[in-house]
N, C-alpha and C positions, 0 to 999 in steps of 0.2 A: 296292646295299643288299640283302643277301639277305633273302628272305621268312622269317618265323617258321615253325616246323615245321608248325603247324596251318594256317597260311595257304598254304604250299606245297602241302599235301595237298589243300586245296579248289581251288587253282589247277590242280593236276594233273588232278583230276576234271573240271574245266570245259574244259581244253584237249583232253582225250582222250575225253570221253563221246560227242560227236556225230559223225555221219557226215560232215557238211559243216560246215566251219569258215569263218566270215567275221569278219575283223578290221575293224571300222568306225572309221576314224580321224577325229578332228578334226585339221584340217591346221594351222591358223594358231594358234600357241602350243604345239603338240605337235610338229609336224615342221618348221615354219617359225618362226623367231625374230621374230615380228611386232612385239614390243615394241621390240626394237632397230631394226627396219626403220621403224616409225612414229616413233620418236624422232628418227631421222636426217632423216625427211621433215618433221618438225615444227621443225627448226632455225630457219626464218624467224620462228618465234614465241619459242623458247626462247633465242635469241641476242639478243633485244631487251634493252636496259638495264632492270633491275628486274623482269624476267620471273620468274615462279615457277620452281621446279626442273622439270626435264623429266618427272619422275614425276607431278607434280601436273598438268602440261598434258596428259600422256597419259591420266590418269585423268578428266580433265574431258571430253577428246574422247570416251573410251570411254563416258562417261555419256550424252553427247548421241547418239552412234551408237546406243546400245541403245535410247533413246526413239524415235529415227527408225525403226529396224527394227521396233519394236512398233506404232507409230502408222501407218506407211506401208510395209507388208510387201512391196509390189511395186516399191518403189524399188530400183534397181540399186545394188550395193555401191559403186562409184566415187562415185555421187551421195550415198550415205549418208555416206561419208568427207568429201566436199567440204562438205556442209552441216554436219556435226559440227565440222569445222575452223573454220568461220565462227562457229558458235554458241559454241564453246568460247573462241575468241579475243575475242568480244564480252563473254562472262561474266568473263573475266580481265582485260579492259581492255587488250588487245594489239592492235596494228595488223595488218591483213592485206590481202592483195591478191587479186583473183580468180584470177590466175595461179597464186600459191602454193597457193591452196585447190584448184584443179584438179590441180595436180602431186601434192598429197597424195592427192587421190582416186584417181589412177591410179598410186600408188606400190606397190600390192600386189605386182605381178610382180617388183619389185626387192628385196622383203624377203629377207634371207638365211636359208638353212636352218641348222638346228642341225647341228653337224659329224657326229653319229652317225646322223642320219635315214636317209640314202640306203643306207648299208650295212646298217642294221638292217632296213629294208624289203626289201632284196634277200634277206637271210637268211630272213626270214619267207615271202617268196614261194617260196624254194627248199625251205622246209619244207612247202609245199603249201597254204598258206592262200589264201583269196580275200581280196584287199586292196581295201577300198572307202574312199571318202572322203565324208563328210557335212559340207559346208562352208557358211558364211554368205558366200559370195562369188558373183560372176557368172562365167559360163563363160570370158569373155575374160581375166579376171584370172587364173583358174586355169591357163590354158594356159601362161603364163609360169612359174608354179610347177612345173607338170608337167615342164618341161624340166629344172628343177633337180633334181628328186627322182627321176625315172624313169631310173635308171642300171642297166641289166641286168635290168629287169623293167618291166611296165606295170600300172597299177591296173586291177583288174577292173571297177571301176564308180566313177563320180564323180557325186555328187548335190549340186547347188548350190541356194542360195536362189533364184536366178533361175529354175531349172526348177520349183521347188516352189511359189513364190509367197508364201513366208513365211520367217522367220528363226528359227533356234534361239534360245531354248529351247522353241519351239512344239512341241507333240506332233505336229502335222501333218508336221513335217520327218522325225521318227523313223518315223512310220507310213508315209510315202512311201517311205523307204529300205527298210523292212521289206517292203513290198509288192513293190518292184523286186527285192529279193534273192530273194524267193520265186519270182518269175517267172523269173529268170535262173539261179539256183543251186538252187532247190528247198529253201532253208533256212528252218527254223522260228526263231522269236524266240529259243529257247533255245540256238541254234547260232551266235548272233551276240554277239561280245564287243566292247564299246566301249572304245576306247583313246584317252585324252584328257588334256589338261592342265586344261581348263576344267571345273570342277565346276558352274558356273552354267549353261553352254550345253549341256553334254553329259552328264556323269555323273549329276547329280541328276535332270534330266528323263527320262533313260534309265531310271533306276531306278524312276521312277514307272510306267513302262510295262512293267517286269519284266526289264530287261536287266541283265546283269552288267557291271561296268566296272573297267578297270585305269587308275589314275591315274599319269601320267607327271609326276613332281614336278620341273618345270623350276625350279631354284632362283632366287629373285628375281622370279618371275613375279607379276604383280598382276591383269591383266585376267581376269576369270572365276574368280579364286582368292581375292583379298582380299574379305572379307566372307562367305565360305563355309567358314570354319574349323570350324564345327560339323558339317559334312557329312563322314562317314567313308566313303571308297571301299572297294570290296570288296578291292582290292589296290593297293599303292603300289610304284612302281618309280622309281629315281633318274634314269633316262634311257631313251631308246629302246634304247640298247645293252643296258642292264640287262634290259629287257623281253624283247628278242629272245633274249639269252643264256639267260634262265630258261626260255623256251619251248623252245629247243633242247635244254636239259638235261632237261626233262620228257619230251621225245620221244626222248631218247637220241641225238640228232643225226640222227634219221631223219625222213623226211616223214611227215606225218599218214596218208598212204595206206599207206606201208610199215608204220607202226605198227599200223594197223588190220588189214593183212593178216597181220601177226605174231599179233595177237590171235585172228583167225579160224583161223589154222593151229594155234595152241595149243589152241583149243577142239576142233578136229577131232582133233588128237593125243590129247587127253584122252578124247574119246568113243571113239576107236578102242581106246585102251588099256582102257577100261572094258568094251569088248565083246569082248576076247580071251577064249578058253576058259580057265577056271580049274578047279582041282580042289579040292573036288568041283565037277562041272559045274553051272553056273548058267544059267538061262534069262532072266536080267534083260534081255538085249538081244534 
């Protein structure tokens, strides 16, 4: 979905303005198809006679997970999912077993990636961006995801809720990532672009702290999106492939470092041209 002309101009400035560029990704929902993964792991509930539709069960689990994350921010993600499973089943009047709840809690590493994620990330890596992840999971869960996504590149940094001690949309998570980015890459907040599907967990809280954001509009997504229709992201892309292709086009297919070098050379060339002798002779230089 091409950006409108004025939006493309603003996006161009954002991508090319800074010396160091960090793309901060929300992983689950943006790079990983967590709704499909969770629905599959919720089949012991959705397959029961008279059970609500899978979207309703997923939304109920998501509601309880969000409450647990807010009330018990140091609870590890598998435990958040396990307890959310139990509470959602009770609310919906469905039978559950401890075994099924535990399996759901540890299902995260098995959630499938979106087909365009790995290739898009590799392209952005080759364009010279620092690729970081700010995610509401634990480190062990993310390691399974890392093996799925890191094909031909490695994330430059991964910040998890387990490391931070709180869950997005808490401002603490974004401030933690911002501090770590500065320590590792020397980046200022204006040099960080949030790339996410979740308006609730990423784009809206990021904007409150001054970050620009690119919304990856994963069609049919509900978690972190439904109920946030009034929030207008800075830019909207139909997929990760669309985002990576637009960035590449803005940079003319060159890395950000080459683009910056070209800009510096052009400035030098212009200065040299301005300082050549002209008749009548000028002493401007």
